[in-house]
C-alpha positions in Angstrom: -145.1 164.2 37.7 -145.7 160.5 37.3 -145.7 158.0 40.2 -142.5 156.7 38.8 -140.9 160.2 38.8 -142.1 160.7 42.4 -140.6 157.4 43.5 -137.3 158.2 41.8 -137.1 161.7 43.4 -138.0 160.2 46.8 -135.2 157.6 46.5 -132.7 160.2 45.3 -133.2 162.5 48.2 -134.0 160.0 50.9 -130.4 159.0 51.2 -129.2 162.6 51.2 -131.5 163.6 54.0 -130.8 160.4 56.1 -127.2 161.5 56.5 -126.5 164.1 59.2 -124.5 167.0 57.8 -120.8 166.9 58.8 -119.2 169.6 60.9 -117.6 171.0 57.8 -120.9 171.1 55.9 -122.5 173.0 58.9 -119.6 175.4 58.9 -119.9 176.0 55.1 -123.7 176.5 55.5 -123.1 179.0 58.3 -120.7 181.0 56.1 -122.7 180.8 52.8 -126.3 180.8 54.1 -125.8 182.6 57.4 -127.2 179.9 59.7 -127.3 176.2 60.4 -130.7 175.0 59.0 -129.6 171.8 57.4 -130.2 173.4 54.0 -129.3 171.7 50.8 -129.7 174.7 48.6 -128.3 178.1 48.3 -131.0 180.5 49.5 -129.4 182.7 52.1 -130.9 184.0 55.3 -130.8 187.5 53.8 -132.9 186.2 50.8 -135.3 184.4 53.2 -135.7 187.7 55.1 -136.4 189.4 51.7 -139.1 186.8 51.1 -140.7 187.5 54.5 -140.8 191.2 53.7 -142.0 190.8 50.2 -144.8 188.4 51.2 -145.5 190.6 54.3 -145.7 187.5 56.5 -147.1 187.8 60.0 -148.6 185.7 62.7 -152.0 185.5 61.0 -150.6 184.1 57.8 -150.4 180.5 56.6 -147.4 179.6 54.4 -146.8 176.6 52.2 -143.1 175.6 51.6 -142.9 173.4 48.6 -139.9 171.1 48.3 -138.9 172.0 51.8 -136.3 169.2 52.3 -135.3 169.6 56.0 -137.6 172.6 56.5 -135.4 175.4 55.1 -136.6 178.2 54.8 -140.1 177.5 55.9 -139.2 176.9 59.5 -137.0 179.9 59.6 -139.8 182.1 58.2 -142.2 180.7 60.8 -139.8 181.4 63.6 -139.0 184.9 62.3 -142.5 186.1 61.5 -144.8 184.0 63.7 -146.7 182.6 60.6 -148.0 179.0 60.5 -146.2 176.8 57.9 -146.9 173.6 56.1 -143.8 171.9 54.9 -144.4 169.7 51.8 -141.9 167.4 50.0 -141.5 163.8 48.9 -138.6 162.5 50.9 -139.9 161.2 54.2 -136.5 161.4 55.9 -136.2 165.1 55.1 -139.7 165.7 56.5 -138.8 163.8 59.7 -135.8 166.0 60.2 -138.0 169.1 59.6 -140.6 167.9 62.1 -138.0 167.1 64.7 -136.5 170.6 64.2 -139.9 172.2 64.5 -140.4 170.4 67.8 -137.0 171.4 69.1 -137.5 175.0 68.1 -140.9 175.3 69.7 -142.6 175.6 66.3 -144.5 172.2 66.3 -147.9 173.8 67.1 -147.6 176.1 64.0 -146.1 173.5 61.7 -147.7 170.9 59.5 -145.8 168.3 57.5 -147.2 166.7 54.3 -145.5 164.1 52.1 -146.7 165.2 48.6 -145.4 166.3 45.3 -146.4 169.8 44.3 -148.4 168.4 41.4 -150.7 166.5 43.8 -151.2 168.6 46.9 -154.2 167.7 49.2 -155.3 171.3 49.7 -158.2 173.4 48.5 -157.5 176.6 46.5 -157.0 179.5 48.8 -155.7 177.5 51.8 -152.6 179.6 52.0 -151.7 183.2 52.1 -148.3 182.6 50.5 -146.4 179.8 48.8 -142.6 179.5 48.5 -140.3 177.0 46.7 -136.7 177.8 47.0 -133.9 175.9 45.3 -136.5 173.6 43.8 -136.8 172.6 40.1 -140.6 172.1 39.4 
């Protein structure tokens, strides 16, 4: 991904994440996804639960959620399994919403937030036990 591509992606999603979802959007998300996580994709809670089981996530694990947006499903998986999570994406507004949610949910001590494209992550190989990217085109 070029710097220009990153800037375009950031601008595209920045406005989307800046807007608080309407009551109707929250109700739709509750029905479709199964919870109110500010999601902007279509991964359901049942699918996120399947990810947790398939990855065998537990309190000792470190998870990287690429393209996290507002923190779905990384924060959910951290809350459900006790794992530590690093949320990575480009739009700063989405990451701010995710960090605020982590604090409100009591997950801040187990949550890191990184503004980065997947193509330029600032981590060494082997830093994570699992990596997810749901509803993301890479």
